C-alpha positions, 0 to 999 in steps of 0.5 A: 222339551223338543229341539228343532234340528231345523226350524220348519225348514221343510224339516226342523227337528224340535226340542219338544217341550212336550208331546202336547205342546207342538200341537201336532206339528203346527210349524208345517206351512199352510196350504191354499184356502178352504171352501165353506160348507153350504150350510155354514158361513164364516163368522165375522165378529172379532171374537170368532176371528181369533184362535188362542193357542196354548203354549207351554213356554215363551219364544226365545226370539222371533228372528227365524233360523236363530233359535232351536226351541219348539216355541220359537219355531212354532211362532216364526213358522207363521211369520216367515216362508221358505223356498220350499215346504212339506205338505200334509203328506210330507211331500216337498212342494213350492213355497216362495219358490214357484218351481226349481230345476235340479241339474249337474248330476244333482249338484245344482238347484235353480230356484224360480221365485214367485214374483207376487210376494211382499214383505209385511212392510210392503217391500218387494221379495227378491232373490237378493233376500235369499242370497242375504239369508244364505250369507247370514247362515254361513257367517261365523258371527251369526248365532244359529245352530243351522249353519252346517248345511249351508256351509256345504254350498260351494257357490250361490248366485243370483241369476236374475231378480227372481232366480237363485242358484246353488251349487254343491261340490258333490251331490247332496241328497238333503239339499232341496229340503234344506231350503225350507229355512225361513227367508229373511229381509236383506233391507231390514237385517243387513248390518244389524246386530242379530243379538240386539236388533229390535227385529228379534222381538218385532219381526217382519216376514212374508208369511200368512201372519204378521207380528202384532205384539209380544208380552214376554212370558204372557202372550204373542199376538199375530194378525192375518197378513191381508197381502199374503201371496196365497191369500189371507187366512180366514182366522184373523188373529192368532194369540199364543198364550204362554201357560207353563202349567198344563193344569192351568192351561186345561182350565183356560181351555174349559173356560174359553181362555184357549181354543187349541192346545195339546192334551196330557195323557191324564187330560186326554184319558180322564179329564176330557171324557165327559159328554159335556166336554165333547160337546164343546171340543174335538179331540184327536190322537195319533203317534207324534212325530217325536221321540223322548230320550235321556241324553248323557253329557259324554264330557262328564267322566261318569258317562264316558264308558259305553258299558256304563251307558248301556247299563243305564239303558238296561236299568230303565223300565220303559214299559213302566214309563209308558204305562205309568207316565203316559197312561199307555198313550205311547209306544217304545222307542229304540232310535231317532227314526220313526217306526214303520218308515222306509229308513227305520231299522227294526233289528237294532240292539234293544235294552229291555228292563234287566237290572241284573244285566245292568249290574253285570255291565257296571261291574265290568266297568269297575263299579260295584254294589256295596251296602245298597250303593253303587260305587267305584273307589268309594265314590258313589254313582250319582247324577242330576236329570234336567228336564223342563217345567210344564210337562207332567209326563216328562216329570213322571218319567223322570221319577220312574227312572229315579226309582229304577236307578235306586234299585241298583244303588244309583242316586238320581236328583231331578231338577225341573227348569224354566225352558229358556234358561234350561236351553240357553244356560245349561244345554247349549253350554253343556252344563248338565249331566243328563237331560230328559228331553225330546226331538221331533222326527222329520221326514228327512232322515239326514236331519239326525246328523245335526244331533249325532255328527261330531261337526255339530259339537260347537256352541249352540250346536244340537250335538249337545251330548258331544257324541263323537264317532267317526264311523257315524260321521262317515256314514252320514256323509255317504248318505247325503252324497247319494240319491239312491234310496237303497244305498241311503237306507243301508247307511242309515241302518248302520247308523242306527245300529251304532247309535244303539250300541254306543248309547249316547241317549237312552231312547225312551218312548214315542208319545201320542200327540193329543190335540184338542180344538173348539168344535166351532173351528172348522176346516181341520183335516188330519193328515200324516203331518198332524192337524196344524199344518193347514191353520190358514184354512181353519175358520169359525162357522155359525149355522146359516139363517 
């Protein structure tokens, strides 16, 4: 699974259900229309105007900003817009705001909104909708995990019908990107109970696709918005087909029941290698913008000792996981930042596979190996790993970890759970010992604050491991308070070093994203953001007569 620290805001961490699931970051907003090849023309029949997307889990609800799971963010990203968005190269560009001005030493942002935007029910979009969304986000009654960033706003003001201004007490580096959150309609949602309103399952946005229908557990259907301010999408319907079993999804792909999905390592390497398959489908591969980890519930006495968490990290054979679970289609992970980027610290403490060192640390923490069982005062060291269904490589990774721990006397149980129940009933309520999950890595390094700052140890907050470190908190605050990239880098380097030492997670690997699309779908242009960032430009073609 992947968590989304911020939906598709220009940043949204995702609780990733699987590296294959996110479909190479489809949640990034689309760019303006495509030109057709001279020798082809868009196909206009109904069958060729539908893109069927394989989704391994159902959405939680369809009100933007109210859920942290990847399926919800994936679907709502097509329905709603933000004031800004990231483009194919992760540059912040206009969306509902046509421009903006940053003033007052970086503490004030004035957004100048587009005048030609309509909600999908025909009502006009104005600055009142932005103000309503802001007030909703800071209302303590709103069930959202994203409130923290908007609570930092000192003053929000409507300057004119199409001008919205926010002011912060101190310079706030992630301020601009934070306004990529989904903007909601004041007239439709004002006074509504967000837990019971029908808009949870029948949303209305300003985005390129409109809601059509939702058969829970089966499919979510969207139709092209003919009045979208950037022009209607070429493909007229998106159908998210919910198929938790990856083998079943792959069979549906081959039988034309799905047009676009993410492949698992075994599917990419072996099951899609034939000439016949490659005549019908186009495969892509690149490092995903995500990391997979084993997270520890630090409220559980078993994991409170740092030496215990470090020992567990030494006891896990990452190389074996990448080779066995991912078939080599992934790389080692040592923290929550993308390797090779400006803010990535490559010199943090690393935990190579070393069961001897692991046992030494366990001994220092009061645990000892007796008759093949690691124990303390007669109590065995045992726990359960929770992981979502529909991700075979995650399950394989959990099984390898289980065997790694068995070698040093630790008994581990694995529990595979349905996605929605796992998130709502166990993760968010902190009713777990360990979880094997994933987060997307976003362009904004400050998004990691949602995972690791103590202020996010709240109901439905993304710091569900309850990691509490005052130095980390202070460093994130310093990083967000300066626009000096060198200073930011210094703070983020220290943050990574502390995370490596404290080990609230065992960072496991960065999987490859392996999306596959039917070959008659055109307009796909791979970029740093993946392939799904420009779905509105995709189209089907047929040879010219």
